[in-house]
matplotlib code that plots the C-alpha trace (Angstrom):
import matplotlib.pyplot as plt

x = [258.0, 256.6, 254.0, 250.8, 249.0, 245.9, 248.1, 248.9, 252.8, 254.2, 253.7, 257.0, 259.5, 263.0, 266.1, 269.8, 271.7, 273.5, 271.5, 271.4, 268.4, 267.9, 266.8, 264.6, 262.6, 262.7, 261.0, 258.5, 257.5, 257.5, 255.2, 252.9, 251.9, 251.3, 248.2, 246.2, 245.7, 248.0, 246.7, 247.6, 250.6, 253.5, 255.2, 258.5, 259.5, 263.4, 264.1, 267.4, 270.3, 274.0, 275.0, 274.9, 276.7, 273.9, 271.1, 271.7, 270.5, 267.4, 269.1, 271.4, 268.6, 266.6, 269.4, 269.9, 266.5, 266.3, 269.2, 266.7, 263.8, 260.9, 257.3, 255.8, 253.7, 256.4, 258.1, 260.7, 261.5, 264.3, 267.6, 271.6, 270.8, 267.3, 267.0, 264.0, 264.3, 263.1, 263.5, 261.3, 259.8, 255.7, 256.3, 257.5, 254.5, 252.1, 253.5, 253.3, 249.7, 248.8, 250.3, 248.5, 245.5, 245.4, 249.0, 249.9, 253.5, 256.4, 258.5, 262.2, 264.7, 267.1, 266.7, 268.5, 268.4, 269.5, 273.5, 272.6, 269.8, 272.5, 272.2, 268.9, 266.3, 262.5, 259.4, 256.2, 252.7, 251.7, 253.3, 257.2, 257.6, 260.8, 262.7, 261.0, 264.5, 266.2, 262.9, 261.7, 258.0, 257.6, 254.8, 254.2, 254.8, 253.5, 250.9, 254.4, 257.8, 261.2, 264.2, 267.7, 269.2, 272.2, 273.4, 273.1, 270.4, 270.3, 272.9, 274.5, 272.0, 272.9, 276.6, 275.8, 274.3, 277.2, 279.8, 278.2, 280.2, 279.5, 280.2, 277.2, 274.7, 275.6, 275.4, 272.0, 270.7, 271.9, 269.8, 266.8, 267.2, 267.7, 265.0, 262.8, 263.4, 262.8, 259.5, 258.7, 259.6, 257.1, 254.5, 254.8, 254.5, 251.6, 250.1, 250.7, 248.8, 245.8, 245.4, 245.8, 242.5, 240.9, 241.2, 240.5, 237.2, 236.3, 237.1, 234.3, 231.9]
y = [-6.3, -2.6, -2.0, -1.8, 1.9, 0.5, 0.4, 3.7, 4.2, 3.9, 7.3, 7.3, 5.7, 6.2, 4.5, 5.6, 6.4, 3.8, 0.9, -1.8, -1.3, 2.0, 3.5, 0.7, 1.0, 4.5, 4.6, 1.8, 3.8, 7.4, 5.4, 4.4, 7.7, 9.0, 9.7, 7.2, 9.1, 10.4, 13.7, 15.0, 17.4, 16.1, 18.2, 18.3, 21.6, 21.5, 23.8, 25.0, 27.2, 26.6, 29.2, 26.7, 23.6, 21.7, 23.6, 22.9, 19.3, 20.4, 22.5, 19.7, 17.2, 19.6, 19.8, 16.1, 15.7, 18.5, 15.8, 12.9, 11.7, 11.6, 11.2, 14.1, 14.8, 15.3, 18.9, 20.1, 23.3, 24.5, 23.8, 25.4, 27.7, 28.8, 27.9, 28.2, 29.4, 31.4, 34.6, 33.4, 30.6, 32.3, 33.9, 30.7, 28.4, 31.2, 31.1, 27.2, 27.5, 29.6, 27.4, 24.1, 22.9, 20.9, 19.7, 16.5, 18.2, 16.5, 19.0, 18.4, 19.7, 18.9, 18.8, 18.5, 15.4, 13.0, 12.0, 8.2, 9.3, 11.4, 10.1, 8.9, 10.0, 10.5, 10.4, 11.4, 12.0, 15.9, 19.1, 20.0, 22.6, 24.4, 26.6, 24.9, 23.5, 27.2, 28.9, 30.4, 30.8, 29.8, 28.7, 24.8, 22.7, 19.5, 17.1, 14.9, 15.5, 13.7, 15.4, 14.2, 14.1, 16.0, 16.7, 17.1, 19.3, 21.2, 23.9, 26.7, 25.2, 27.6, 27.4, 23.6, 23.6, 25.7, 22.8, 20.2, 18.3, 18.3, 14.6, 13.5, 15.9, 14.5, 11.3, 11.8, 13.7, 11.1, 8.8, 11.2, 11.9, 8.3, 7.2, 9.5, 8.7, 4.7, 6.1, 8.0, 4.3, 2.5, 5.1, 5.0, 1.2, 1.3, 4.0, 2.2, -0.8, 1.3, 2.8, -0.9, -1.7, 1.1, 0.6, -3.4, -2.3, 0.2, -2.6, -5.0, -2.7]
z = [4.4, 4.9, 7.9, 7.0, 6.9, 9.0, 11.5, 13.0, 14.0, 17.3, 19.9, 21.1, 18.0, 18.8, 17.2, 17.3, 13.7, 13.7, 14.4, 12.2, 9.7, 10.9, 7.6, 7.1, 10.1, 10.3, 6.5, 7.8, 10.7, 8.4, 6.0, 8.2, 8.8, 5.1, 4.1, 1.9, -0.8, -3.7, -3.5, -0.2, -0.5, 1.8, 3.1, 4.8, 6.8, 7.9, 10.6, 11.9, 10.5, 9.3, 11.9, 14.6, 14.1, 16.4, 14.6, 11.0, 11.0, 9.5, 6.9, 6.4, 5.8, 3.5, 1.0, 1.1, -0.1, -2.7, -4.5, -4.2, -6.5, -4.2, -5.4, -7.3, -4.2, -1.5, -0.7, 1.0, 2.7, 5.0, 3.3, 3.8, 0.8, 2.2, 5.7, 8.1, 11.7, 14.4, 12.4, 9.5, 10.5, 11.0, 7.4, 5.9, 7.6, 5.8, 2.9, 2.5, 4.2, 1.0, -1.5, -0.6, 0.3, 3.6, 3.4, 5.4, 7.5, 8.7, 11.1, 11.4, 13.9, 16.2, 20.1, 22.6, 25.5, 28.0, 27.3, 27.0, 24.0, 22.1, 18.4, 18.7, 15.9, 17.3, 15.3, 17.2, 16.5, 16.7, 15.8, 16.4, 19.0, 17.4, 20.4, 23.2, 24.3, 24.6, 25.9, 22.6, 21.7, 18.2, 15.8, 16.3, 12.9, 11.8, 11.9, 12.9, 13.5, 13.6, 15.6, 15.7, 19.5, 18.8, 22.1, 25.7, 27.3, 30.8, 30.8, 28.3, 25.2, 23.0, 24.0, 23.4, 20.2, 19.1, 19.8, 18.7, 16.3, 13.0, 12.1, 14.4, 13.0, 9.2, 10.0, 11.8, 8.4, 6.4, 8.4, 8.3, 4.5, 3.1, 5.6, 4.0, 0.8, 1.5, 2.8, -0.5, -2.3, -0.2, -0.6, -4.6, -4.3, -2.4, -4.5, -7.6, -5.8, -4.2, -8.4, -9.6, -7.8, -9.0, -12.2, -11.9, -10.3, -12.9, -15.6, -13.8, -14.4]

ax = plt.figure().add_subplot(projection="3d")
ax.plot(x, y, z, "-o")
ax.set_aspect("equal")
plt.show()
């Protein structure tokens, strides 16, 4: 059974990528934040670059999402072919805001953390602050955000990102993209119930 959207998601949801039923748990948490109607565009902005192994999480997620059947009002930006990174982030955000009216944005990015948390996927309310871990000042992204902890923070962050194992990043990206796909299935099912209820009300008038 999925989580009702009458209940907001946890403030600090964390789960390791290889935990049992991780995709289902992440999908339920993500779904709980989605808007209650099918008119709001839900936009996933996947941040990062394939020039750095550790920072490639976002583009890997975006590329995998392009190969999945998502609901019609789900949109994805930031792929290996067309990445969103520090240089073009502000420009891309401006274009997205021009394209959509009041979108619900999910920011997705890699991050560094404590050694015991490497491999953890997080969902948090509020915007993503890209570049904070490497002392860059970039625009905030998202109504909520998802991050994957790909390596250890605290010292020579650029070097650490460059030397992060691709296998770990790929595993985290696959879990995140599959979770978004499953959240989309929950969303589609939920909208059918909502629309069915509206039709029943109309028939009774």
